[in-house]
MARDRENKOL-116660 format. One record per residue (C-alpha): residue in one letter; x, y, z. Coordinates in nm, 3 decimals, decimal comma, always signed. Layout:
<nodes>
<node aa="A" c1="X" c2="Y" c3="Z"/>
...
</nodes>
This chain:
<nodes>
<node aa="M" c1="-0,431" c2="-2,706" c3="+0,296"/>
<node aa="S" c1="-0,716" c2="-2,810" c3="+0,050"/>
<node aa="V" c1="-0,610" c2="-2,926" c3="-0,301"/>
<node aa="L" c1="-0,852" c2="-2,983" c3="-0,591"/>
<node aa="A" c1="-0,816" c2="-3,305" c3="-0,775"/>
<node aa="P" c1="-0,690" c2="-3,258" c3="-1,136"/>
<node aa="S" c1="-1,047" c2="-3,342" c3="-1,267"/>
<node aa="R" c1="-1,191" c2="-3,062" c3="-1,055"/>
<node aa="L" c1="-0,947" c2="-2,793" c3="-1,166"/>
<node aa="L" c1="-1,118" c2="-2,463" c3="-1,268"/>
<node aa="D" c1="-1,165" c2="-2,392" c3="-1,621"/>
<node aa="H" c1="-1,153" c2="-2,027" c3="-1,704"/>
<node aa="R" c1="-0,910" c2="-2,018" c3="-1,980"/>
<node aa="A" c1="-1,169" c2="-1,900" c3="-2,236"/>
<node aa="D" c1="-1,216" c2="-1,581" c3="-2,052"/>
<node aa="F" c1="-0,858" c2="-1,471" c3="-2,136"/>
<node aa="P" c1="-0,814" c2="-1,361" c3="-2,499"/>
<node aa="G" c1="-0,434" c2="-1,328" c3="-2,472"/>
<node aa="L" c1="-0,363" c2="-1,705" c3="-2,405"/>
<node aa="V" c1="-0,306" c2="-1,800" c3="-2,794"/>
<node aa="T" c1="-0,010" c2="-1,728" c3="-2,995"/>
<node aa="A" c1="-0,024" c2="-1,532" c3="-3,329"/>
<node aa="T" c1="-0,079" c2="-1,845" c3="-3,518"/>
<node aa="G" c1="-0,386" c2="-1,939" c3="-3,282"/>
<node aa="E" c1="-0,203" c2="-2,214" c3="-3,095"/>
<node aa="P" c1="-0,232" c2="-2,228" c3="-2,714"/>
<node aa="W" c1="+0,013" c2="-2,023" c3="-2,513"/>
<node aa="H" c1="+0,119" c2="-2,177" c3="-2,199"/>
<node aa="Y" c1="+0,160" c2="-1,872" c3="-1,983"/>
<node aa="L" c1="+0,340" c2="-1,948" c3="-1,663"/>
<node aa="D" c1="+0,460" c2="-1,602" c3="-1,551"/>
<node aa="T" c1="+0,161" c2="-1,485" c3="-1,367"/>
<node aa="A" c1="+0,362" c2="-1,391" c3="-1,063"/>
<node aa="A" c1="+0,516" c2="-1,116" c3="-1,277"/>
<node aa="T" c1="+0,193" c2="-1,004" c3="-1,407"/>
<node aa="A" c1="-0,146" c2="-1,185" c3="-1,472"/>
<node aa="Q" c1="-0,312" c2="-1,215" c3="-1,808"/>
<node aa="K" c1="-0,639" c2="-1,006" c3="-1,824"/>
<node aa="P" c1="-0,997" c2="-1,138" c3="-1,854"/>
<node aa="R" c1="-1,238" c2="-1,016" c3="-2,126"/>
<node aa="A" c1="-1,444" c2="-0,842" c3="-1,837"/>
<node aa="V" c1="-1,141" c2="-0,624" c3="-1,743"/>
<node aa="I" c1="-1,045" c2="-0,546" c3="-2,097"/>
<node aa="D" c1="-1,404" c2="-0,432" c3="-2,165"/>
<node aa="A" c1="-1,435" c2="-0,232" c3="-1,837"/>
<node aa="I" c1="-1,128" c2="-0,033" c3="-1,947"/>
<node aa="A" c1="-1,250" c2="+0,022" c3="-2,288"/>
<node aa="R" c1="-1,569" c2="+0,154" c3="-2,150"/>
<node aa="A" c1="-1,378" c2="+0,373" c3="-1,908"/>
<node aa="Y" c1="-1,177" c2="+0,530" c3="-2,195"/>
<node aa="G" c1="-1,467" c2="+0,543" c3="-2,417"/>
<node aa="E" c1="-1,832" c2="+0,625" c3="-2,340"/>
<node aa="D" c1="-1,768" c2="+0,681" c3="-1,957"/>
<node aa="Y" c1="-1,451" c2="+0,888" c3="-1,981"/>
<node aa="A" c1="-1,433" c2="+1,215" c3="-1,790"/>
<node aa="T" c1="-1,208" c2="+1,353" c3="-1,509"/>
<node aa="V" c1="-1,299" c2="+1,296" c3="-1,154"/>
<node aa="H" c1="-1,371" c2="+1,524" c3="-0,840"/>
<node aa="R" c1="-1,342" c2="+1,848" c3="-1,036"/>
<node aa="G" c1="-1,625" c2="+1,862" c3="-1,294"/>
<node aa="V" c1="-1,982" c2="+1,976" c3="-1,212"/>
<node aa="Y" c1="-2,109" c2="+1,823" c3="-1,536"/>
<node aa="A" c1="-2,291" c2="+1,479" c3="-1,533"/>
<node aa="R" c1="-2,033" c2="+1,252" c3="-1,671"/>
<node aa="S" c1="-1,761" c2="+1,386" c3="-1,442"/>
<node aa="A" c1="-1,991" c2="+1,323" c3="-1,156"/>
<node aa="N" c1="-2,066" c2="+0,965" c3="-1,270"/>
<node aa="M" c1="-1,709" c2="+0,880" c3="-1,322"/>
<node aa="T" c1="-1,620" c2="+1,025" c3="-0,975"/>
<node aa="V" c1="-1,879" c2="+0,774" c3="-0,844"/>
<node aa="L" c1="-1,716" c2="+0,479" c3="-1,033"/>
<node aa="Y" c1="-1,374" c2="+0,589" c3="-0,910"/>
<node aa="E" c1="-1,466" c2="+0,620" c3="-0,542"/>
<node aa="G" c1="-1,662" c2="+0,297" c3="-0,586"/>
<node aa="A" c1="-1,352" c2="+0,121" c3="-0,703"/>
<node aa="R" c1="-1,178" c2="+0,249" c3="-0,391"/>
<node aa="R" c1="-1,457" c2="+0,113" c3="-0,159"/>
<node aa="K" c1="-1,418" c2="-0,222" c3="-0,359"/>
<node aa="A" c1="-1,049" c2="-0,226" c3="-0,328"/>
<node aa="A" c1="-1,062" c2="-0,163" c3="+0,040"/>
<node aa="A" c1="-1,339" c2="-0,432" c3="+0,111"/>
<node aa="F" c1="-1,140" c2="-0,685" c3="-0,089"/>
<node aa="I" c1="-0,903" c2="-0,691" c3="+0,186"/>
<node aa="G" c1="-1,126" c2="-0,611" c3="+0,473"/>
<node aa="G" c1="-1,031" c2="-0,227" c3="+0,495"/>
<node aa="R" c1="-1,223" c2="+0,088" c3="+0,503"/>
<node aa="D" c1="-1,220" c2="+0,326" c3="+0,201"/>
<node aa="D" c1="-1,092" c2="+0,621" c3="+0,392"/>
<node aa="E" c1="-0,788" c2="+0,424" c3="+0,470"/>
<node aa="T" c1="-0,725" c2="+0,308" c3="+0,119"/>
<node aa="I" c1="-0,501" c2="+0,504" c3="-0,112"/>
<node aa="F" c1="-0,463" c2="+0,446" c3="-0,485"/>
<node aa="V" c1="-0,096" c2="+0,435" c3="-0,584"/>
<node aa="R" c1="+0,089" c2="+0,354" c3="-0,908"/>
<node aa="G" c1="+0,164" c2="+0,001" c3="-0,753"/>
<node aa="A" c1="+0,283" c2="-0,177" c3="-0,446"/>
<node aa="T" c1="+0,619" c2="-0,028" c3="-0,511"/>
<node aa="E" c1="+0,501" c2="+0,335" c3="-0,478"/>
<node aa="G" c1="+0,285" c2="+0,224" c3="-0,175"/>
<node aa="I" c1="+0,604" c2="+0,093" c3="+0,007"/>
<node aa="N" c1="+0,808" c2="+0,407" c3="-0,089"/>
<node aa="L" c1="+0,518" c2="+0,626" c3="+0,041"/>
<node aa="V" c1="+0,518" c2="+0,462" c3="+0,382"/>
<node aa="A" c1="+0,894" c2="+0,457" c3="+0,397"/>
<node aa="Q" c1="+0,931" c2="+0,830" c3="+0,286"/>
<node aa="S" c1="+0,623" c2="+0,970" c3="+0,468"/>
<node aa="W" c1="+0,593" c2="+0,757" c3="+0,795"/>
<node aa="G" c1="+0,974" c2="+0,663" c3="+0,792"/>
<node aa="G" c1="+1,097" c2="+1,016" c3="+0,731"/>
<node aa="E" c1="+0,865" c2="+1,148" c3="+1,001"/>
<node aa="N" c1="+0,925" c2="+0,867" c3="+1,273"/>
<node aa="L" c1="+1,268" c2="+0,719" c3="+1,221"/>
<node aa="K" c1="+1,574" c2="+0,847" c3="+1,398"/>
<node aa="P" c1="+1,943" c2="+0,754" c3="+1,460"/>
<node aa="G" c1="+1,961" c2="+0,411" c3="+1,639"/>
<node aa="D" c1="+1,614" c2="+0,306" c3="+1,528"/>
<node aa="R" c1="+1,585" c2="-0,030" c3="+1,347"/>
<node aa="I" c1="+1,386" c2="-0,184" c3="+1,060"/>
<node aa="M" c1="+1,337" c2="-0,544" c3="+1,048"/>
<node aa="L" c1="+1,315" c2="-0,715" c3="+0,674"/>
<node aa="S" c1="+1,363" c2="-1,073" c3="+0,566"/>
<node aa="Q" c1="+1,595" c2="-1,268" c3="+0,337"/>
<node aa="L" c1="+1,334" c2="-1,338" c3="+0,073"/>
<node aa="E" c1="+1,221" c2="-0,987" c3="+0,007"/>
<node aa="H" c1="+1,150" c2="-0,825" c3="-0,317"/>
<node aa="H" c1="+1,382" c2="-0,544" c3="-0,410"/>
<node aa="S" c1="+1,065" c2="-0,313" c3="-0,357"/>
<node aa="N" c1="+1,056" c2="-0,395" c3="+0,001"/>
<node aa="I" c1="+1,420" c2="-0,361" c3="+0,053"/>
<node aa="V" c1="+1,553" c2="-0,061" c3="-0,151"/>
<node aa="P" c1="+1,288" c2="+0,203" c3="-0,007"/>
<node aa="W" c1="+1,394" c2="+0,103" c3="+0,347"/>
<node aa="Q" c1="+1,753" c2="+0,143" c3="+0,273"/>
<node aa="M" c1="+1,703" c2="+0,486" c3="+0,130"/>
<node aa="V" c1="+1,506" c2="+0,615" c3="+0,444"/>
<node aa="A" c1="+1,746" c2="+0,440" c3="+0,668"/>
<node aa="E" c1="+2,041" c2="+0,636" c3="+0,497"/>
<node aa="R" c1="+1,832" c2="+0,956" c3="+0,525"/>
<node aa="T" c1="+1,747" c2="+0,905" c3="+0,906"/>
<node aa="G" c1="+2,022" c2="+0,710" c3="+1,053"/>
<node aa="A" c1="+1,797" c2="+0,404" c3="+1,120"/>
<node aa="E" c1="+1,958" c2="+0,041" c3="+1,069"/>
<node aa="I" c1="+1,824" c2="-0,254" c3="+0,903"/>
<node aa="D" c1="+1,826" c2="-0,614" c3="+1,030"/>
<node aa="V" c1="+1,740" c2="-0,923" c3="+0,811"/>
<node aa="A" c1="+1,543" c2="-1,214" c3="+0,952"/>
<node aa="P" c1="+1,671" c2="-1,553" c3="+0,813"/>
<node aa="L" c1="+1,483" c2="-1,847" c3="+0,647"/>
<node aa="T" c1="+1,409" c2="-2,186" c3="+0,744"/>
<node aa="E" c1="+1,536" c2="-2,489" c3="+0,538"/>
<node aa="D" c1="+1,221" c2="-2,489" c3="+0,328"/>
<node aa="G" c1="+1,229" c2="-2,124" c3="+0,251"/>
<node aa="Q" c1="+0,979" c2="-1,974" c3="+0,513"/>
<node aa="I" c1="+1,053" c2="-1,664" c3="+0,712"/>
<node aa="D" c1="+1,203" c2="-1,788" c3="+1,028"/>
<node aa="L" c1="+0,972" c2="-1,617" c3="+1,282"/>
<node aa="D" c1="+1,143" c2="-1,791" c3="+1,585"/>
<node aa="A" c1="+1,464" c2="-1,636" c3="+1,474"/>
<node aa="M" c1="+1,296" c2="-1,309" c3="+1,399"/>
<node aa="A" c1="+1,146" c2="-1,314" c3="+1,754"/>
<node aa="A" c1="+1,488" c2="-1,345" c3="+1,918"/>
<node aa="M" c1="+1,617" c2="-1,056" c3="+1,699"/>
<node aa="L" c1="+1,358" c2="-0,800" c3="+1,768"/>
<node aa="T" c1="+1,406" c2="-0,533" c3="+2,026"/>
<node aa="E" c1="+1,228" c2="-0,221" c3="+2,133"/>
<node aa="R" c1="+1,457" c2="-0,016" c3="+1,893"/>
<node aa="H" c1="+1,272" c2="-0,183" c3="+1,601"/>
<node aa="K" c1="+1,004" c2="+0,059" c3="+1,472"/>
<node aa="M" c1="+0,915" c2="-0,107" c3="+1,146"/>
<node aa="V" c1="+0,883" c2="-0,475" c3="+1,024"/>
<node aa="A" c1="+0,829" c2="-0,503" c3="+0,653"/>
<node aa="L" c1="+0,769" c2="-0,850" c3="+0,511"/>
<node aa="A" c1="+0,634" c2="-1,036" c3="+0,212"/>
<node aa="H" c1="+0,301" c2="-1,189" c3="+0,269"/>
<node aa="V" c1="+0,371" c2="-1,443" c3="-0,005"/>
<node aa="S" c1="+0,742" c2="-1,490" c3="-0,164"/>
<node aa="N" c1="+0,757" c2="-1,399" c3="-0,524"/>
<node aa="V" c1="+1,019" c2="-1,657" c3="-0,575"/>
<node aa="L" c1="+0,948" c2="-1,949" c3="-0,334"/>
<node aa="G" c1="+0,561" c2="-1,902" c3="-0,288"/>
<node aa="S" c1="+0,602" c2="-1,954" c3="+0,089"/>
<node aa="V" c1="+0,332" c2="-1,799" c3="+0,296"/>
<node aa="L" c1="+0,387" c2="-1,585" c3="+0,601"/>
<node aa="D" c1="+0,234" c2="-1,662" c3="+0,923"/>
<node aa="A" c1="+0,125" c2="-1,273" c3="+0,910"/>
<node aa="R" c1="-0,081" c2="-1,290" c3="+1,236"/>
<node aa="R" c1="+0,206" c2="-1,404" c3="+1,429"/>
<node aa="A" c1="+0,438" c2="-1,159" c3="+1,260"/>
<node aa="A" c1="+0,203" c2="-0,883" c3="+1,366"/>
<node aa="K" c1="+0,212" c2="-1,005" c3="+1,732"/>
<node aa="L" c1="+0,590" c2="-1,020" c3="+1,725"/>
<node aa="A" c1="+0,616" c2="-0,674" c3="+1,587"/>
<node aa="H" c1="+0,351" c2="-0,509" c3="+1,818"/>
<node aa="D" c1="+0,520" c2="-0,688" c3="+2,113"/>
<node aa="V" c1="+0,829" c2="-0,465" c3="+2,081"/>
<node aa="G" c1="+0,619" c2="-0,148" c3="+1,981"/>
<node aa="A" c1="+0,693" c2="-0,175" c3="+1,599"/>
<node aa="L" c1="+0,447" c2="-0,153" c3="+1,301"/>
<node aa="L" c1="+0,406" c2="-0,421" c3="+1,042"/>
<node aa="L" c1="+0,380" c2="-0,365" c3="+0,669"/>
<node aa="L" c1="+0,293" c2="-0,641" c3="+0,459"/>
<node aa="D" c1="+0,378" c2="-0,668" c3="+0,081"/>
<node aa="G" c1="+0,064" c2="-0,845" c3="-0,043"/>
<node aa="C" c1="+0,133" c2="-0,844" c3="-0,417"/>
<node aa="Q" c1="+0,146" c2="-1,227" c3="-0,447"/>
<node aa="A" c1="-0,103" c2="-1,299" c3="-0,164"/>
<node aa="V" c1="-0,413" c2="-1,093" c3="-0,285"/>
<node aa="P" c1="-0,460" c2="-1,286" c3="-0,618"/>
<node aa="R" c1="-0,461" c2="-1,609" c3="-0,447"/>
<node aa="L" c1="-0,534" c2="-1,601" c3="-0,067"/>
<node aa="P" c1="-0,831" c2="-1,457" c3="+0,135"/>
<node aa="V" c1="-0,686" c2="-1,140" c3="+0,302"/>
<node aa="D" c1="-0,840" c2="-0,947" c3="+0,584"/>
<node aa="V" c1="-0,631" c2="-0,672" c3="+0,725"/>
<node aa="A" c1="-0,823" c2="-0,673" c3="+1,056"/>
<node aa="T" c1="-0,767" c2="-1,042" c3="+1,112"/>
<node aa="L" c1="-0,410" c2="-1,013" c3="+1,013"/>
<node aa="D" c1="-0,354" c2="-0,712" c3="+1,258"/>
<node aa="C" c1="-0,109" c2="-0,553" c3="+1,012"/>
<node aa="D" c1="-0,053" c2="-0,164" c3="+1,013"/>
<node aa="F" c1="+0,003" c2="-0,122" c3="+0,645"/>
<node aa="Y" c1="-0,087" c2="-0,349" c3="+0,337"/>
<node aa="V" c1="+0,009" c2="-0,302" c3="-0,022"/>
<node aa="Y" c1="-0,100" c2="-0,485" c3="-0,349"/>
<node aa="S" c1="-0,086" c2="-0,411" c3="-0,723"/>
<node aa="A" c1="-0,370" c2="-0,466" c3="-0,964"/>
<node aa="H" c1="-0,168" c2="-0,606" c3="-1,246"/>
<node aa="K" c1="-0,099" c2="-0,914" c3="-1,041"/>
<node aa="L" c1="-0,476" c2="-0,934" c3="-0,957"/>
<node aa="Y" c1="-0,595" c2="-0,964" c3="-1,328"/>
<node aa="G" c1="-0,619" c2="-0,598" c3="-1,370"/>
<node aa="P" c1="-0,429" c2="-0,322" c3="-1,542"/>
<node aa="T" c1="-0,077" c2="-0,183" c3="-1,481"/>
<node aa="G" c1="-0,027" c2="+0,150" c3="-1,330"/>
<node aa="I" c1="-0,248" c2="+0,124" c3="-1,022"/>
<node aa="G" c1="-0,228" c2="-0,039" c3="-0,683"/>
<node aa="V" c1="-0,347" c2="+0,005" c3="-0,336"/>
<node aa="L" c1="-0,198" c2="+0,109" c3="-0,001"/>
<node aa="W" c1="-0,427" c2="+0,035" c3="+0,299"/>
<node aa="G" c1="-0,307" c2="+0,190" c3="+0,638"/>
<node aa="R" c1="-0,463" c2="+0,232" c3="+0,979"/>
<node aa="A" c1="-0,633" c2="+0,562" c3="+0,992"/>
<node aa="S" c1="-0,454" c2="+0,690" c3="+1,298"/>
<node aa="L" c1="-0,117" c2="+0,629" c3="+1,113"/>
<node aa="L" c1="-0,217" c2="+0,797" c3="+0,797"/>
<node aa="D" c1="-0,368" c2="+1,100" c3="+0,981"/>
<node aa="A" c1="-0,031" c2="+1,164" c3="+1,122"/>
<node aa="M" c1="+0,166" c2="+1,113" c3="+0,802"/>
<node aa="P" c1="+0,281" c2="+1,404" c3="+0,602"/>
<node aa="P" c1="+0,220" c2="+1,407" c3="+0,230"/>
<node aa="W" c1="+0,501" c2="+1,292" c3="+0,015"/>
<node aa="Q" c1="+0,412" c2="+1,453" c3="-0,325"/>
<node aa="G" c1="+0,253" c2="+1,789" c3="-0,374"/>
<node aa="G" c1="+0,023" c2="+1,910" c3="-0,622"/>
<node aa="G" c1="-0,338" c2="+1,940" c3="-0,719"/>
<node aa="A" c1="-0,616" c2="+1,729" c3="-0,539"/>
<node aa="M" c1="-0,421" c2="+1,673" c3="-0,218"/>
<node aa="I" c1="-0,480" c2="+2,025" c3="-0,086"/>
<node aa="D" c1="-0,719" c2="+2,202" c3="+0,134"/>
<node aa="R" c1="-0,599" c2="+2,565" c3="+0,085"/>
<node aa="V" c1="-0,313" c2="+2,709" c3="-0,106"/>
<node aa="T" c1="-0,162" c2="+3,053" c3="-0,067"/>
<node aa="F" c1="+0,195" c2="+3,155" c3="-0,144"/>
<node aa="K" c1="+0,258" c2="+3,178" c3="+0,218"/>
<node aa="R" c1="+0,112" c2="+2,849" c3="+0,334"/>
<node aa="T" c1="-0,066" c2="+2,547" c3="+0,220"/>
<node aa="T" c1="-0,283" c2="+2,313" c3="+0,420"/>
<node aa="Y" c1="-0,368" c2="+1,961" c3="+0,319"/>
<node aa="A" c1="-0,647" c2="+1,723" c3="+0,267"/>
<node aa="P" c1="-0,722" c2="+1,446" c3="+0,481"/>
<node aa="P" c1="-0,629" c2="+1,093" c3="+0,386"/>
<node aa="P" c1="-0,657" c2="+0,949" c3="+0,146"/>
<node aa="Q" c1="-0,677" c2="+1,259" c3="-0,086"/>
<node aa="R" c1="-0,359" c2="+1,386" c3="+0,105"/>
<node aa="F" c1="-0,151" c2="+1,106" c3="-0,065"/>
<node aa="E" c1="-0,309" c2="+1,123" c3="-0,418"/>
<node aa="A" c1="-0,156" c2="+1,430" c3="-0,584"/>
<node aa="G" c1="-0,242" c2="+1,501" c3="-0,943"/>
<node aa="T" c1="-0,491" c2="+1,352" c3="-1,182"/>
<node aa="P" c1="-0,537" c2="+0,982" c3="-1,082"/>
<node aa="H" c1="-0,536" c2="+0,677" c3="-1,298"/>
<node aa="I" c1="-0,912" c2="+0,698" c3="-1,346"/>
<node aa="V" c1="-0,928" c2="+0,404" c3="-1,584"/>
<node aa="G" c1="-0,704" c2="+0,211" c3="-1,389"/>
<node aa="A" c1="-0,932" c2="+0,214" c3="-1,101"/>
<node aa="S" c1="-1,217" c2="+0,093" c3="-1,328"/>
<node aa="G" c1="-1,007" c2="-0,194" c3="-1,434"/>
<node aa="L" c1="-0,925" c2="-0,285" c3="-1,082"/>
<node aa="A" c1="-1,284" c2="-0,287" c3="-0,979"/>
<node aa="A" c1="-1,377" c2="-0,515" c3="-1,264"/>
<node aa="A" c1="-1,073" c2="-0,740" c3="-1,163"/>
<node aa="I" c1="-1,201" c2="-0,762" c3="-0,824"/>
<node aa="D" c1="-1,547" c2="-0,855" c3="-0,941"/>
<node aa="Y" c1="-1,403" c2="-1,130" c3="-1,159"/>
<node aa="V" c1="-1,192" c2="-1,295" c3="-0,875"/>
<node aa="E" c1="-1,485" c2="-1,261" c3="-0,635"/>
<node aa="S" c1="-1,712" c2="-1,419" c3="-0,895"/>
<node aa="I" c1="-1,488" c2="-1,731" c3="-0,885"/>
<node aa="G" c1="-1,381" c2="-1,710" c3="-0,511"/>
<node aa="V" c1="-1,025" c2="-1,664" c3="-0,390"/>
<node aa="E" c1="-1,043" c2="-1,982" c3="-0,202"/>
<node aa="A" c1="-1,126" c2="-2,182" c3="-0,517"/>
<node aa="I" c1="-0,836" c2="-2,006" c3="-0,698"/>
<node aa="H" c1="-0,600" c2="-2,082" c3="-0,431"/>
<node aa="A" c1="-0,696" c2="-2,455" c3="-0,434"/>
<node aa="H" c1="-0,670" c2="-2,461" c3="-0,802"/>
<node aa="E" c1="-0,321" c2="-2,322" c3="-0,802"/>
<node aa="C" c1="-0,209" c2="-2,537" c3="-0,512"/>
<node aa="A" c1="-0,326" c2="-2,849" c3="-0,721"/>
<node aa="L" c1="-0,121" c2="-2,741" c3="-1,019"/>
<node aa="V" c1="+0,202" c2="-2,656" c3="-0,809"/>
<node aa="A" c1="+0,170" c2="-2,993" c3="-0,665"/>
<node aa="E" c1="+0,133" c2="-3,167" c3="-0,999"/>
<node aa="A" c1="+0,433" c2="-2,949" c3="-1,131"/>
<node aa="Q" c1="+0,648" c2="-3,034" c3="-0,825"/>
<node aa="D" c1="+0,582" c2="-3,422" c3="-0,860"/>
<node aa="A" c1="+0,672" c2="-3,398" c3="-1,215"/>
<node aa="L" c1="+0,985" c2="-3,198" c3="-1,177"/>
<node aa="G" c1="+1,091" c2="-3,416" c3="-0,885"/>
<node aa="Q" c1="+1,134" c2="-3,702" c3="-1,144"/>
<node aa="I" c1="+1,401" c2="-3,511" c3="-1,333"/>
<node aa="N" c1="+1,718" c2="-3,580" c3="-1,139"/>
<node aa="A" c1="+1,900" c2="-3,257" c3="-1,295"/>
<node aa="I" c1="+1,645" c2="-3,032" c3="-1,143"/>
<node aa="R" c1="+1,648" c2="-2,876" c3="-0,801"/>
<node aa="V" c1="+1,317" c2="-2,725" c3="-0,675"/>
<node aa="F" c1="+1,336" c2="-2,453" c3="-0,431"/>
<node aa="G" c1="+1,056" c2="-2,344" c3="-0,150"/>
<node aa="P" c1="+0,820" c2="-2,528" c3="+0,059"/>
<node aa="R" c1="+0,595" c2="-2,807" c3="-0,069"/>
<node aa="D" c1="+0,274" c2="-2,591" c3="+0,007"/>
<node aa="S" c1="+0,401" c2="-2,304" c3="-0,209"/>
<node aa="A" c1="+0,113" c2="-2,076" c3="-0,302"/>
<node aa="G" c1="+0,106" c2="-2,088" c3="-0,680"/>
<node aa="I" c1="+0,473" c2="-2,035" c3="-0,752"/>
<node aa="L" c1="+0,746" c2="-2,281" c3="-0,828"/>
<node aa="S" c1="+1,120" c2="-2,188" c3="-0,864"/>
<node aa="F" c1="+1,380" c2="-2,425" c3="-0,982"/>
<node aa="A" c1="+1,717" c2="-2,485" c3="-1,137"/>
<node aa="M" c1="+1,863" c2="-2,716" c3="-1,382"/>
<node aa="Q" c1="+2,217" c2="-2,849" c3="-1,326"/>
<node aa="G" c1="+2,449" c2="-2,698" c3="-1,582"/>
<node aa="V" c1="+2,196" c2="-2,495" c3="-1,761"/>
<node aa="H" c1="+2,133" c2="-2,115" c3="-1,709"/>
<node aa="P" c1="+1,777" c2="-2,008" c3="-1,653"/>
<node aa="H" c1="+1,779" c2="-1,789" c3="-1,928"/>
<node aa="D" c1="+1,865" c2="-2,084" c3="-2,177"/>
<node aa="I" c1="+1,578" c2="-2,277" c3="-2,002"/>
<node aa="G" c1="+1,334" c2="-1,982" c3="-2,085"/>
<node aa="T" c1="+1,442" c2="-1,936" c3="-2,425"/>
<node aa="I" c1="+1,416" c2="-2,292" c3="-2,525"/>
<node aa="L" c1="+1,077" c2="-2,328" c3="-2,360"/>
<node aa="D" c1="+0,959" c2="-2,032" c3="-2,536"/>
<node aa="E" c1="+1,012" c2="-2,208" c3="-2,865"/>
<node aa="A" c1="+0,752" c2="-2,447" c3="-2,751"/>
<node aa="H" c1="+0,494" c2="-2,164" c3="-2,660"/>
<node aa="V" c1="+0,591" c2="-2,205" c3="-2,271"/>
<node aa="A" c1="+0,639" c2="-1,878" c3="-2,112"/>
<node aa="I" c1="+0,821" c2="-1,882" c3="-1,761"/>
<node aa="R" c1="+1,037" c2="-1,628" c3="-1,567"/>
<node aa="A" c1="+1,404" c2="-1,648" c3="-1,561"/>
<node aa="G" c1="+1,640" c2="-1,438" c3="-1,365"/>
<node aa="H" c1="+1,684" c2="-1,318" c3="-0,999"/>
<node aa="H" c1="+1,310" c2="-1,188" c3="-0,979"/>
<node aa="C" c1="+1,408" c2="-0,862" c3="-0,819"/>
<node aa="A" c1="+1,530" c2="-1,073" c3="-0,496"/>
<node aa="Q" c1="+1,908" c2="-1,088" c3="-0,539"/>
<node aa="P" c1="+1,970" c2="-1,129" c3="-0,171"/>
<node aa="L" c1="+1,760" c2="-1,445" c3="-0,187"/>
<node aa="M" c1="+1,944" c2="-1,578" c3="-0,481"/>
<node aa="D" c1="+2,271" c2="-1,533" c3="-0,280"/>
<node aa="H" c1="+2,112" c2="-1,722" c3="+0,005"/>
<node aa="L" c1="+2,014" c2="-2,005" c3="-0,232"/>
<node aa="G" c1="+2,362" c2="-2,000" c3="-0,393"/>
<node aa="V" c1="+2,246" c2="-1,953" c3="-0,746"/>
<node aa="P" c1="+2,279" c2="-1,651" c3="-0,973"/>
<node aa="A" c1="+1,918" c2="-1,703" c3="-1,090"/>
<node aa="T" c1="+1,618" c2="-1,927" c3="-1,106"/>
<node aa="A" c1="+1,351" c2="-2,036" c3="-1,347"/>
<node aa="R" c1="+1,021" c2="-1,964" c3="-1,219"/>
<node aa="A" c1="+0,678" c2="-2,108" c3="-1,336"/>
<node aa="S" c1="+0,382" c2="-1,939" c3="-1,159"/>
<node aa="F" c1="-0,003" c2="-2,028" c3="-1,205"/>
<node aa="G" c1="-0,319" c2="-1,836" c3="-1,245"/>
<node aa="V" c1="-0,682" c2="-1,906" c3="-1,252"/>
<node aa="Y" c1="-0,644" c2="-1,968" c3="-1,627"/>
<node aa="S" c1="-0,362" c2="-2,229" c3="-1,584"/>
<node aa="N" c1="-0,445" c2="-2,600" c3="-1,635"/>
<node aa="S" c1="-0,268" c2="-2,942" c3="-1,651"/>
<node aa="D" c1="-0,179" c2="-2,902" c3="-2,017"/>
<node aa="D" c1="+0,040" c2="-2,605" c3="-1,919"/>
<node aa="V" c1="+0,222" c2="-2,845" c3="-1,672"/>
<node aa="E" c1="+0,268" c2="-3,096" c3="-1,934"/>
<node aa="A" c1="+0,400" c2="-2,866" c3="-2,180"/>
<node aa="L" c1="+0,648" c2="-2,751" c3="-1,912"/>
<node aa="V" c1="+0,778" c2="-3,090" c3="-1,836"/>
<node aa="R" c1="+0,806" c2="-3,161" c3="-2,216"/>
<node aa="G" c1="+0,987" c2="-2,853" c3="-2,281"/>
<node aa="L" c1="+1,236" c2="-2,939" c3="-1,977"/>
<node aa="D" c1="+1,293" c2="-3,279" c3="-2,106"/>
<node aa="R" c1="+1,392" c2="-3,112" c3="-2,435"/>
<node aa="V" c1="+1,607" c2="-2,862" c3="-2,252"/>
<node aa="R" c1="+1,788" c2="-3,173" c3="-2,082"/>
<node aa="R" c1="+1,839" c2="-3,354" c3="-2,424"/>
<node aa="I" c1="+2,002" c2="-3,033" c3="-2,571"/>
<node aa="F" c1="+2,244" c2="-2,988" c3="-2,279"/>
<node aa="G" c1="+2,313" c2="-3,349" c3="-2,244"/>
</nodes>
């Protein structure tokens, strides 16, 4: 893994107007895994889309509607190309959570039956657990859970031994939102396909920091959210193989997803429109397109190296504090979870906030993983393109203060 020396870290903090406090002091934002701050380019694109460009899409015959439709479908092409997909395989959803629910309810409801099995892993986000539990209860399918290695990777050797021809779906995080561990997705795809199962990847934490190509990964579905990619909330992407989408029924009904409606019968549009009922998040698509442009102007590889350098710097610093236990692999992708002996993560977060350091504290929507780690919660620092060594130093100073307060 390539790591930039601290002197070669990226310097894009000035692009992000939100990284100051109300009194003008630097805000050390280390909660990017929850949601990324927005660069000025994205904010400006959203303002334009709500202002001089605004109109509905797909329905209007007037010029501005036609222009907005071009922008909206251009955003779809950009969102598809960003992960190596095609626009006709790319569905706009409210976020990765909705994307996984769509696959679970539409594909799962159509294809799963009693006795079928779904493979998840110990580190999954609740959004990649609960939808599968819901469809399993509805269809009679059952869920298996792949264990983790000692350093917090999904144990693919163990998963290989567990998989059988009864497994129809394998759904895994490409990058853990708690541990930052990176899945060998191509091997996971081969293991799934060898038993006739499909592979869905939750790419929320991967897409902002790793190059992703769905053809190379050989997955069947891929989901990601815009707001973790420096874009707006309320929009995300579900990519699926065209043959799979063509065979899936719609999961919501309404305008825009139809071919012909009568009171006797309705026929449906082809994908992706079949899965996009109602007026879409038009402005969100513009913001997502701007975010992709911004990331591509820097380069995902450069962002990844930048974040790896900061994680390594933070791991080394926290490793000097005896009371702190760090979770996850050494080569974590932009995310560092830890616990301090005798101190609840919420107290850590509160004290750090007093020093203008923002971290995440809690179970991170991964309670089964917390159970596996033997803790109720962790503190989590996560980095972005705007993060720098000053953020790491502020984190360490704040943790020293936490240790002094709690003795």
